[in-house]
C-alpha positions in Angstrom: 0.0 0.0 0.0 1.2 3.5 -0.8 2.5 5.7 2.0 0.3 8.3 3.7 -0.2 11.4 1.6 1.3 10.1 -1.6 -0.6 11.3 -4.7 -1.1 9.4 -7.9 -2.6 10.1 -11.3 -5.4 7.5 -11.8 -7.0 8.9 -14.9 -6.2 11.4 -17.7 -8.7 11.6 -20.5 -12.0 13.1 -21.6 -14.7 14.2 -19.1 -17.8 12.1 -19.4 -19.8 15.3 -19.0 -18.5 17.3 -22.0 -15.4 15.6 -23.4 -12.9 18.1 -22.2 -9.6 17.0 -20.7 -9.6 16.1 -17.0 -7.3 14.4 -14.5 -8.1 12.3 -11.4 -5.6 12.6 -8.6 -5.7 10.1 -5.7 -4.2 11.1 -2.4 -3.7 8.1 -0.1 -4.3 9.9 3.2 -5.6 13.0 4.8 -5.8 15.0 8.0 -9.2 16.5 7.1 -11.0 17.3 10.3 -14.5 16.5 8.9 -13.8 13.4 6.9 -11.0 11.9 8.9 -8.2 9.9 7.4 -9.6 8.9 4.1 -8.2 8.4 0.6 -9.0 11.7 -1.2 -9.7 12.2 -4.9 -9.5 15.4 -6.9 -11.2 15.7 -10.3 -9.7 18.6 -12.1 -9.4 20.1 -15.6 -6.0 19.0 -16.7 -5.4 22.0 -19.0 -6.6 24.9 -16.8 -6.2 25.8 -13.2 -9.2 25.4 -10.9 -9.7 29.1 -10.2 -9.6 30.0 -13.9 -11.9 27.1 -14.7 -14.4 28.4 -12.2 -14.2 31.9 -13.4 -14.7 31.0 -17.1 -17.3 28.3 -16.6 -15.0 25.6 -17.8 -15.4 23.8 -14.5 -18.6 22.4 -16.0 -16.3 19.5 -17.2 -15.9 18.4 -13.6 -18.9 20.0 -11.8 -21.6 19.5 -14.4 -24.7 21.7 -13.7 -24.2 22.0 -10.0 -25.8 25.2 -8.8 -23.0 25.8 -6.3 -20.4 26.4 -9.0 -21.7 29.9 -9.7 -21.9 31.9 -13.0 -19.0 32.7 -15.3 -17.3 36.1 -14.9 -15.8 38.4 -17.5 -13.1 39.4 -15.0 -9.4 38.6 -15.6 -9.0 36.9 -12.2 -10.9 35.4 -9.4 -13.6 32.7 -9.4 -17.2 32.4 -10.6 -19.8 35.0 -9.6 -22.0 33.8 -6.7 -20.0 30.6 -6.2 -21.4 28.8 -3.1 -19.5 25.5 -3.1 -17.9 24.7 0.2 -14.6 23.7 -1.4 -12.0 26.5 -1.2 -10.3 26.4 -4.6 -7.1 28.2 -3.5 -6.4 25.4 -1.0 -6.4 21.7 -2.1 -7.6 21.9 -5.7 -5.1 24.6 -6.8 -2.2 23.1 -4.9 -2.9 19.7 -6.4 -3.2 21.1 -9.9 0.1 23.0 -9.7 1.9 19.9 -8.4 0.4 17.9 -11.3 1.6 20.5 -13.8 5.1 20.4 -12.3 5.2 16.6 -12.9 5.2 15.8 -9.2 2.9 12.8 -9.4 3.3 9.3 -11.0 0.7 7.7 -13.1 -1.0 4.4 -12.0 -3.3 2.2 -14.1 -4.9 -1.1 -14.2 -7.4 -2.6 -11.8 -4.9 -4.2 -9.4 -2.8 -1.1 -8.9 -5.7 1.3 -8.5 -7.4 -1.1 -6.1 -4.3 -1.2 -4.0 -4.6 2.6 -3.4 -7.9 2.0 -1.6 -7.1 -1.3 0.0 -8.4 -1.4 3.6 -9.1 2.3 3.6 -12.1 4.6 3.5 -12.2 6.4 0.1 -13.7 9.7 -0.7 -14.9 9.9 -4.3 -14.8 13.5 -5.4 -13.0 15.5 -2.7 -13.4 18.1 -5.4 -15.4 17.4 -8.6 -18.3 15.2 -9.5 -17.5 11.4 -9.8 -19.8 11.2 -12.8 -17.2 13.0 -14.9 -15.0 10.0 -14.6 -15.4 6.5 -16.1 -17.0 4.1 -13.7 -14.2 1.6 -13.9 -11.8 3.9 -12.1 -14.1 4.2 -9.1 -15.1 0.5 -9.2 -11.4 -0.4 -9.0 -10.6 2.1 -6.3 -13.3 1.0 -3.9 -13.2 -2.7 -4.8 -10.9 -3.6 -1.8 -11.7 -0.5 0.3 -13.2 -0.6 3.8 -15.9 1.8 2.5 -16.4 5.0 0.7 -18.4 8.3 0.3 -19.5 9.8 -3.0 -22.0 12.4 -4.3 -23.2 13.5 -7.7 -25.2 16.5 -8.9 -25.7 14.8 -12.2 -29.2 14.7 -13.7 -28.7 10.9 -13.9 -26.8 8.9 -11.3 -24.9 6.2 -13.1 -23.9 4.4 -9.9 -26.8 4.9 -7.4 -25.7 1.8 -5.6 -22.4 3.5 -4.7 -23.0 7.3 -5.1 -25.4 9.6 -3.2 -27.6 11.8 -5.3 -27.0 15.4 -4.3 -30.2 17.4 -3.9 -30.6 21.1 -3.4 -34.3 21.2 -3.0 -37.0 19.0 -1.6 -38.6 18.2 -5.0 -35.2 17.1 -6.3 -34.8 14.8 -3.3 -38.3 13.4 -3.6 -37.7 12.6 -7.3 -34.5 10.7 -6.3 -36.4 8.8 -3.5 -39.0 7.8 -6.0 -36.2 6.3 -8.1 -35.0 4.3 -5.1 -31.9 6.5 -4.6 -30.5 7.9 -1.4 -29.8 11.6 -1.3 -27.4 14.0 0.4 -29.3 17.3 0.6 -28.1 20.7 1.6 -30.7 22.5 3.6 -30.9 26.0 5.1 -32.2 25.1 8.6 -32.6 22.0 10.8 -36.4 22.4 10.4 -36.1 21.4 6.7 -35.2 17.8 7.5 -37.9 15.4 6.4 -38.7 13.1 9.3 -38.7 9.5 8.4 -36.7 10.1 5.2 -33.6 12.0 6.3 -31.1 12.1 9.1 -28.8 15.0 10.0 -25.2 14.4 8.9 -23.4 13.2 12.1 -20.2 15.0 11.1 -22.0 18.4 10.9 -21.6 21.2 13.3 -25.3 21.0 14.2 -24.9 17.4 15.1 -21.9 18.2 17.3 -19.4 16.7 14.9 -19.8 13.5 16.8 -18.3 11.3 14.2 -16.0 11.7 11.2 -16.9 10.5 7.7 -14.4 7.7 7.9 -16.3 6.2 10.8 -19.8 7.1 9.8 -20.0 5.4 6.3 -23.5 6.5 5.6 -22.8 8.3 2.3 -22.3 5.3 0.0 -25.5 5.3 -2.1 -28.1 2.6 -1.9 -25.4 0.0 -0.8 -26.2 1.3 2.7 -29.6 0.5 3.9 -30.3 3.7 5.8 -32.2 7.0 5.5 -30.9 9.8 3.3 -28.6 12.4 4.8 -29.1 16.2 5.1 -26.7 18.9 6.1 -27.1 22.6 6.8 -25.2 24.7 4.4 -21.7 25.1 5.6 -18.2 26.4 4.6 -17.1 29.9 3.8 -20.0 30.5 1.4 -22.7 29.1 3.7 -24.7 32.4 3.9 -24.9 32.6 0.1 -25.8 28.9 -0.1 -28.6 29.3 2.4 -30.0 32.3 0.5 -29.8 30.3 -2.8 -31.7 27.2 -1.6 -34.1 29.0 0.8 -36.5 27.0 2.9 -37.2 23.6 1.5 
């Protein structure tokens, strides 16, 4: 198994969303306070840095139609207008992209070697980026020998509902997914928005007292987990904007 915090290139090729070039970087360990020590995966445009991709709208290749990516800007610097995503681009994503462009990471391929990166570990599919931009076989290999995983998609169609949570930004979106037999991860504006009998509050959230980290919780693994869907109150540096966007639902 790879040493802690080594990073590898697991995929370079076209995005399944729009055919533009993307890269998948797999980091074998993490000190993330919310998720715990999980294998982290970054899905990035390979030809343009994450901040520029956000500003110009080219992050659609790895974010799809997610409402939290904001609107393209005509400015020469900065990120998208009204971006509400909790991921801070100037931290992990930009650092990973720069190291990738410097040639700091080795490529790895084939089921056996990719599976070895997740062996016996908890894996986070899409630390940044939507897993549905990437061919399923990459994720199937990565989680095949893992202890468990978390994954979310904002895609209109979830190609791996058995392994990936359907992200929902409104109650109607969540209800549609439930009717399809999918489990959802829904961003809400207040605790009162949780649908009793259908959803539980994310145990790793501030409102839940951060009583367990994602690597121990294991709820967010699609319909492979027989449990209620998960809801979380908008969080991160853009939480106020996110709450205003989704409103009460």
